[in-house]
C-alpha positions as a Python dict, from the first residue, in 0.01 Angstrom:
ca = {
    (1, 'Q'): (0, 0, 0),
    (2, 'L'): (124, -361, 74),
    (3, 'Q'): (260, -389, 422),
    (4, 'F'): (387, -685, 619),
    (5, 'V'): (512, -731, 969),
    (6, 'E'): (736, -1031, 1028),
    (7, 'S'): (795, -1195, 1362),
    (8, 'G'): (882, -1522, 1522),
    (9, 'G'): (1254, -1518, 1474),
    (10, 'G'): (1515, -1589, 1745),
    (11, 'L'): (1822, -1773, 1852),
    (12, 'V'): (1808, -2151, 1831),
    (13, 'Q'): (2048, -2432, 1830),
    (14, 'S'): (2122, -2645, 1533),
    (15, 'G'): (1841, -2893, 1487),
    (16, 'G'): (1592, -2658, 1646),
    (17, 'S'): (1269, -2518, 1518),
    (18, 'L'): (1113, -2179, 1477),
    (19, 'R'): (773, -2064, 1325),
    (20, 'L'): (778, -1721, 1149),
    (21, 'S'): (472, -1519, 1093),
    (22, 'C'): (404, -1263, 830),
    (23, 'A'): (110, -1040, 912),
    (24, 'A'): (-32, -853, 614),
    (25, 'S'): (-200, -511, 633),
    (26, 'G'): (-370, -295, 366),
    (27, 'F'): (-481, -587, 149),
    (28, 'T'): (-615, -938, 172),
    (29, 'L'): (-317, -1176, 101),
    (30, 'D'): (-530, -1446, -47),
    (31, 'K'): (-522, -1280, -381),
    (32, 'Y'): (-154, -1270, -396),
    (33, 'S'): (148, -1512, -411),
    (34, 'I'): (357, -1464, -115),
    (35, 'G'): (717, -1544, -74),
    (36, 'W'): (971, -1574, 202),
    (37, 'F'): (1312, -1430, 151),
    (38, 'R'): (1625, -1422, 346),
    (39, 'Q'): (1952, -1230, 374),
    (40, 'A'): (2237, -1405, 531),
    (41, 'P'): (2540, -1213, 662),
    (42, 'G'): (2738, -1087, 369),
    (43, 'K'): (2501, -1221, 106),
    (44, 'E'): (2226, -1103, -110),
    (45, 'H'): (1853, -1172, -61),
    (46, 'E'): (1755, -1512, -165),
    (47, 'G'): (1420, -1676, -214),
    (48, 'V'): (1328, -1943, 53),
    (49, 'S'): (965, -2044, -17),
    (50, 'C'): (648, -1928, -181),
    (51, 'T'): (286, -2003, -189),
    (52, 'M'): (57, -1944, -506),
    (53, 'S'): (-231, -1716, -489),
    (54, 'D'): (-464, -1927, -708),
    (55, 'D'): (-428, -2293, -561),
    (56, 'G'): (-212, -2237, -255),
    (57, 'S'): (60, -2445, -422),
    (58, 'T'): (395, -2431, -231),
    (59, 'Y'): (747, -2408, -355),
    (60, 'Y'): (1078, -2425, -174),
    (61, 'A'): (1446, -2358, -236),
    (62, 'D'): (1649, -2673, -261),
    (63, 'S'): (1836, -2591, 55),
    (64, 'V'): (1529, -2586, 274),
    (65, 'K'): (1303, -2871, 112),
    (66, 'G'): (1196, -3123, 360),
    (67, 'R'): (1275, -2890, 650),
    (68, 'F'): (1057, -2573, 598),
    (69, 'T'): (674, -2556, 533),
    (70, 'I'): (493, -2244, 419),
    (71, 'S'): (120, -2197, 494),
    (72, 'R'): (-162, -1945, 506),
    (73, 'D'): (-428, -1850, 754),
    (74, 'N'): (-654, -1631, 543),
    (75, 'A'): (-879, -1558, 855),
    (76, 'K'): (-569, -1392, 1019),
    (77, 'N'): (-438, -1267, 699),
    (78, 'T'): (-111, -1408, 780),
    (79, 'V'): (152, -1649, 620),
    (80, 'Y'): (368, -1871, 819),
    (81, 'L'): (702, -2044, 767),
    (82, 'Q'): (739, -2343, 990),
    (83, 'M'): (1122, -2418, 999),
    (84, 'N'): (1244, -2745, 1141),
    (85, 'S'): (1585, -2905, 1159),
    (86, 'L'): (1742, -2566, 1145),
    (87, 'K'): (2110, -2541, 1036),
    (88, 'P'): (2368, -2259, 1101),
    (89, 'E'): (2344, -2174, 716),
    (90, 'D'): (1978, -2081, 774),
    (91, 'T'): (2090, -1779, 980),
    (92, 'G'): (1979, -1445, 832),
    (93, 'V'): (1707, -1176, 827),
    (94, 'Y'): (1382, -1318, 703),
    (95, 'Y'): (1147, -1114, 498),
    (96, 'C'): (807, -1185, 331),
    (97, 'A'): (662, -1006, 27),
    (98, 'V'): (425, -1047, -259),
    (99, 'A'): (624, -1262, -511),
    (100, 'R'): (632, -1279, -881),
    (101, 'G'): (757, -1604, -1036),
    (102, 'C'): (653, -1796, -716),
    (103, 'F'): (697, -2131, -883),
    (104, 'T'): (1064, -2084, -938),
    (105, 'V'): (1181, -1983, -590),
    (106, 'A'): (1536, -1934, -697),
    (107, 'T'): (1449, -1650, -932),
    (108, 'M'): (1121, -1504, -779),
    (109, 'V'): (1108, -1127, -743),
    (110, 'P'): (961, -944, -451),
    (111, 'F'): (695, -660, -505),
    (112, 'G'): (735, -347, -303),
    (113, 'S'): (969, -255, -35),
    (114, 'W'): (1114, -474, 241),
    (115, 'G'): (965, -467, 588),
    (116, 'Q'): (1165, -495, 915),
    (117, 'G'): (1218, -866, 874),
    (118, 'T'): (1292, -1097, 1157),
    (119, 'Q'): (1628, -1223, 1256),
    (120, 'V'): (1684, -1593, 1271),
    (121, 'S'): (2017, -1719, 1427),
    (122, 'V'): (2112, -2077, 1435),
    (123, 'S'): (2419, -2177, 1650),
    (124, 'S'): (2631, -2493, 1622),
}
């Protein structure tokens, strides 16, 4: 069973930074492509970023390119999302999941059920 625990969200002002953590349990994440998704108020889930299982290549939604960085720490079995220059439109609940179609973030599909997620709120 694939399980994730997301953490690191919070309330920040526009232009601020947060680092989200995605801790995996029940499996070793280095064998999987892992994506970050978010759900803004009143909107559907959307892909934010993804890292490939084979070579660690990273991919981003156009809306976050240049501002967000996804990374892995295999020793900690954790994936991170460093978010800089945050904007109010980044507000939402952020989730991580095993992702299919990692290299096309706009259409990547999560595997399994959503975890609790972590709330990111950006004020202006």
